[in-house]
C-alpha positions in Angstrom: 110.3 47.8 198.5 107.5 48.8 196.4 109.0 52.2 196.5 112.3 50.9 195.3 110.7 49.0 192.4 108.8 52.0 191.4 111.9 54.2 191.5 113.8 51.6 189.5 111.1 51.6 186.9 111.2 55.4 186.6 115.0 55.3 186.4 114.9 52.7 183.6 112.3 54.8 181.7 114.5 57.9 182.2 117.6 56.1 181.0 115.6 55.0 177.9 114.5 58.5 177.3 118.0 59.9 177.7 119.3 57.2 175.3 116.7 58.1 172.7 117.5 61.8 173.1 121.3 61.1 172.7 120.5 59.1 169.6 118.4 61.9 168.2 121.1 64.4 169.1 123.7 62.3 167.2 121.4 62.2 164.2 120.9 66.0 164.3 124.7 66.5 164.7 125.2 64.4 161.5 122.6 66.4 159.7 124.2 69.6 160.9 127.6 68.5 159.6 126.1 67.6 156.3 124.4 71.0 156.1 127.6 72.8 156.9 129.4 70.8 154.2 126.7 71.6 151.6 126.8 75.3 152.6 130.6 75.3 152.1 130.3 73.7 148.7 127.5 76.1 147.7 129.7 79.1 148.9 132.7 77.7 146.9 130.5 77.3 143.8 129.1 80.8 144.2 132.6 82.3 144.5 133.7 80.4 141.4 130.6 81.7 139.5 131.3 85.3 140.7 135.0 85.0 139.6 133.9 83.8 136.2 131.3 86.5 135.8 133.8 89.1 136.9 136.4 87.9 134.3 133.7 87.9 131.6 132.6 91.4 132.5 136.2 92.7 132.6 136.8 91.2 129.2 133.7 92.8 127.8 134.6 96.2 129.3 138.1 95.9 127.8 136.7 95.0 124.4 134.3 97.9 124.6 137.0 100.3 125.7 139.3 99.1 122.8 136.4 99.6 120.4 135.8 103.1 121.7 139.5 103.9 121.5 139.5 102.7 117.9 136.4 104.8 117.1 138.0 107.8 118.7 141.2 107.4 116.7 139.2 107.1 113.5 137.3 110.2 114.4 140.5 112.1 115.2 142.0 110.9 111.9 138.9 112.1 109.9 139.0 115.5 111.7 142.7 115.9 110.9 142.1 115.0 107.3 139.6 117.8 107.0 136.3 116.2 107.7 134.4 113.0 107.6 134.2 110.9 104.4 130.6 110.0 105.0 131.1 108.0 108.1 128.0 109.5 109.6 129.3 110.1 113.1 127.3 112.0 115.7 129.8 114.9 115.8 129.4 115.5 112.1 125.6 115.5 112.3 125.7 117.9 115.2 127.9 120.5 113.4 125.6 120.2 110.3 122.6 120.9 112.4 124.2 124.0 113.8 125.1 125.3 110.4 121.5 124.8 109.1 120.1 126.5 112.2 122.5 129.5 111.5 121.3 129.6 107.9 117.7 129.6 109.0 118.2 132.4 111.4 120.1 134.4 108.8 117.2 133.8 106.3 114.7 135.0 109.0 116.7 138.2 109.5 116.9 138.9 105.8 113.1 138.2 105.4 112.4 140.6 108.3 114.5 143.3 106.6 112.5 142.8 103.3 109.1 142.8 104.9 109.8 145.1 107.8 108.2 148.5 108.6 109.8 151.7 107.2 111.4 152.4 110.5 113.0 149.0 110.6 114.3 149.5 107.0 115.7 152.9 108.1 117.5 151.3 111.0 118.9 148.5 108.9 120.0 150.9 106.2 121.6 153.2 108.8 123.6 150.4 110.4 124.8 149.1 107.0 125.9 152.6 106.1 127.9 152.9 109.4 129.5 149.5 108.8 130.3 150.5 105.2 131.9 153.7 106.5 134.0 151.8 109.1 135.0 149.2 106.6 136.1 151.9 104.2 138.0 153.5 107.1 139.5 150.1 107.9 140.8 149.8 104.4 142.8 152.9 105.2 144.5 150.9 108.0 142.6 152.0 111.0 141.3 148.6 112.1 142.4 149.4 115.7 139.6 151.9 116.1 136.9 149.3 115.2 135.0 147.2 117.7 135.5 143.5 117.9 132.0 142.9 116.3 132.9 145.2 113.4 136.3 143.5 113.0 134.6 140.1 112.9 132.2 141.4 110.2 135.1 142.7 108.2 137.0 139.4 108.7 133.9 137.5 107.5 133.6 139.7 104.5 137.3 139.1 103.6 136.9 135.3 104.1 139.2 135.0 107.2 138.8 131.5 108.6 138.2 131.1 112.4 137.5 134.8 112.8 134.9 134.2 115.6 137.5 132.8 117.9 140.1 135.5 117.4 140.7 138.3 119.8 140.7 142.0 118.7 144.5 142.2 118.3 144.5 138.9 116.3 141.7 140.2 114.1 143.5 143.5 113.5 146.7 141.6 112.6 144.9 139.2 110.2 142.9 142.0 108.5 145.9 144.3 108.3 148.1 141.7 106.4 
């Protein structure tokens, strides 16, 4: 019987331990449910914040695009009117820089001609004589025999606008008329 009493005591202790574990498991299950609920709420809040941020970003992008379109239209309008009226756009500044660079290089060439050696002066004089002869020949109507570079020089001398973009045949036509 002592054995029976001992086994009953162990069984009672085991049942107590199982009951405690079941109670702890129920507590953990409740905490897990609460954690899942909190996670779902946090996920919903995050999705809501993302949607709001996305809408804000889309609105800003749309406003920036509209502003850029307006700037582009104003720029196109100023170009079609024959230039900018002091708006100070980047494109205007860039073309001004190119012109001043061209003027500087032209000034260097003319300075080199003035201060050059006698052989350089002879070469320069020789080429200007050749150009003068060809321009004189061109005034007779023989533009077709000139090279494109010579035609462009002649067009520049006559004040033809856009001569640098014209082909040889277009240059001959413009100079001939």
